[in-house]
N, C-alpha and C positions, 0 to 999 in steps of 0.2 A: 301835884299832876294825876291826872285821870287815869284809871289800872285801864291798859287798851286789852280792848276786846279779841281775840279772832276770828273767824270768820264761824260761823255757826252751823254745826255739824248734825245731821240727819242719818238719826240709828235709825238699820234698820231691823222689821225681822225676820226670821227666817225665812221664812214664805217668800217676803222678799226677794231672798238672795241669789235666786232661780237666777239673775240676768248677768248676774255674775261667772256661772256654770258654764263657758266658750269662751278663751278670753284667749288675745292672737299680744306673741310681746315677741315687738317691730324694730328695723335700726338702717339709716341710709347710709352710713360708713362704720366700718367692721374690723379696727385696731385691736389691740387684742386686751383693752381697759373695758370694753362696749362686747368685745361677748365675754369675756370674764360677764360681766354681774348682765349680759342676756341666760349665761345658763348659772347665777346663780338667783335667778330671779322664776325661770324656770319651774327649780328644784322646788323651789320653795310652794308655787302654786300646788307643782304636782303632789309634794306628800299632803297640800290642803287636798286634796278631789279634787283637781280645780283639771276643766281639756282642754291644756293648750296647746294650741300650733305660732308658729317659728315662719315667719314668709319667707321663701324660696330665696332671695338668696343670701338671705339668710343664713340660711338652714346649713348652707352649700359654703358656707366659707368652718361652722362649728369644729370640731371634734366629731367622731366618729358615731352614734348614737341612736336609739331609738328616735329621733326625732318629728313631729309630725307637724309637716308641714303645709300650708296655705296662704296658693294664692292671693294677690294683692285685690286681685275683685275679690277677695271674699271675706275682705276685711269691715264692710257694712254690714258683712251678717254676723259680727263680733258681736259679747254680750259686753266688751270692755277689749281694750284695747290698750296697752303698756310703748312704750317710744321711750327706749334709749338713747342718752343723746345726747342736742345740745339742746337750746331752742330753734338750735337749726331746726333739727329733724325736726323737731313738733311741732312746726311754722306748715316742714310740707305736708306732712302728717292728719296735718286739724282742718289745709284748705278742704282738703281729699275728704275728710269724716265730717266735717260739719254737719251738710245735707244728709246724714241719714243720723243724725238723732245720736249716735255712738258714743259712751263716754273715753278717755283721753285721759291720760294721767303718763308722770316721763320722768322717767332714774335719768335725773343730772350727771353726764360724762365731755359734759362741753369746763364755757366760763361763768356764766353767772349766772346765766338757770333761771333769771321772773320766772318760767312757766315749767319751768324740770326742776317739777317741787322736790320728790325723795333723793333720798343722800343714797349711793352708791351701802356706805357705809350702815345706811339704816331700811336697808331692802327687807330681811327679813322684819323688823317691824315694826316697820308702815306696810307690810301686804295681811301682814298679821291683821293685825286693827281696818284695816276696806274690809276683810272677808269676810271679817262683825260686824262688818256698818256701821263701821262713825275713821268717815268722810266728807267731806265738804264735796260741794259740785258748787259750781261761777257757769255760767252763758255767759259767754266772751264772744259781742258780735267779732265780725267777720265789716269787708268792706267787697262793695263791685263794681268795675271798673268795664266801663266798654265804649271799646275805644269805633269813630265813623269818618267815616275819605268820603264825603260828594256825599251823605246822604246812606251812606252802606254802612252795617256793620260789620270787620274786623276783627276782634276783639270783643272776649267778657271771660276779662280772668276774675278771680274773689283775692283776697290778700286777709293777712289774719292780726297781720303789722299795720302795715305804711303801704299807699299804694305809691311812687316816686315818679314825676315828672324833667326829666332832666335834659342836656343836649346831648347826651352819647360821650365827651370825652373834653380835656381840663385843661383848665384855663381857656372856655366856650359859657357863651350869654345865648339865654333865652328872651324871645320874647312871646311874653302869652295876655292872654285875655280870660277872668276868669266874671263867675255868677255862681249869687247862690241859691235855688226857690227861683226861675227865671232872674232877679234880679242882681245889677249888675253893680257888679265891686270895686275890680279896677284893674286897666295893662299893667304889666310889671318885666321891666328888665331885672332876670337874673341867673342864680346857675341854676334855678330851676326850684321846681317848687316843694311839703313832702303833705302828704294830707295823710293821715295817720291815726285811728282809730283810738281811746283809752289802753289795751295791752298797748298795742309802737308809740306810745307817748319814754313808756326811758327805753327806747331801742334805736334807731337815725334822727330819730324828730328830739331826742334831747339832744345828743351831740350840736344838734344845728339851735341849740338854745327853745327848743318850742320847752312848755310845761309837762307836768309831772300831772299822768291821770288817773285815779280810781278807777278801776275797771270796773265797779258795780257806776259808775255817769252812762250815761246817755246822753252822749258828749262827738263830735270829731275833728283834731283840730288840725286846720292850715298853717302851715311852716315854709317860710320864705328862705331860699338857700342864699348868703349872700347876697342878695338884691340892694342894686345902686339907686340905692333915696333912703337916709338915715331916719326915716319915719316908719318902714315898713314889717310888722310887729307880726309876733303869732293870731290867733284868731282859731280863737273857740263859737263854736257855733252847733246849735240841734242836730241828735243822730239821727234826724230826719232827714234833715232839709238832703240835698238830689243839688252836689258840686258841680259848674258843668265849665273845664276846659278849655279854648280856645292856642293850636301853637302857631303861631302872627309870625316870632321870624325865629332864622337860627344862621348864622356864620359864620361858614366848614369845621363843621360838626356834623354829627347821626341819631340827634334826637330821638328820644326813648323815654320808653314809659317802665315804670319794673312793678313787679306786685311781693313788696317781700321778701324783694333781690334774686328772690330765686327765679321768676317769671319774665319776661322781659317781650316787650314788643316793642317795633322800630316806627317808626312815627314819623310823616313829611308836617311841611307849614299850609296850614291848612283846618289841619283834622281836628277833631274832640274826642274830649277825651272828660266821661261823666262817671262819678263814682257818687257810689249812692247806696247804702246800711246794705250787706245780703240780708236771704229768708229769712237764716235760718243762722243760729250763736251756734258757738261748736264749747260743747259742754267739755271744764276741766275739771279734773279729781284730786284735790287736793287733799294728804295725809293729816292726821291730828295738830290739830296746834298753829293750821297755816294762817299764817296774817302781813296781805301786801305791808306793812310799815317798817314787815319786820324783815320782811326780804326789802326795803330799802336799804335798811341802816344797817344791815351785810354785805348784801352784795353794794353799794354804791356810798359806803360810809361813811354812812354819816353821824355825827358828833363822837366817833371811835378816841378820839385823844379826848374826850370832857367828862370820858366816864366807863360804864356799864350798863347797864340794865335796869330802870327805872318800874319800879310798883309801884 
């Protein structure tokens, strides 16, 4: 078996490390374990001479101390943002920070941790390596979703993982039409449709039978949710394509569009949702040795009963 090579890392010269002199440490949730990791990251960065700020909401619940506080609006001015929590936390901050180009690194205090790659027990080692210039940065593109009603734009949102259109209630079906770059694809009756980026292909899309896509791919996957036909299967299209979905019918339900399962927009019959690649990618920073395939093995339990690591 061929050797597996981790992501290529960029070794920065000392003069290039200036961009990591102002670092924000943020968290969406404030459990004891998350706050412990926030304090540990802060201590490691301060010991390295870094100017560290904590988001205001997290600082309010930390033990008393001389924490430097910054409002959320200041995050776009940072050199690096450290998100402590699960992938859901990183999704939220990622949508907000993509346009600024500020790199983001996650400390995993959640479940799978596909995006938040730093383990809590490796905070000292990982951040020492990152501050020394030993890291990899991957650009993850976002999706932009525009909802129009009678020719007027009523919502404009972004998603790092996926855009989902569904009836908004259990055991309900919806009917919609789909076009790709203006070319008609199909009418469909189903529980909804998932439009996912490569980053989102290991999330909701995967549970609905969608393929796993390498994060480096420039592609979008369209995954029907329980379609009322045996022949409707996930469809992968090039990343530059523009998708348009028109809601045709729904019975006894309140249809909606959701972005990363965190932002929700109510829909009406006749509304159209246009999904396309967002102009700016999220710059995700990873510590040395990060490998997408290793993440799949550990998070998805690939081949765990067939042996250990191969070289």
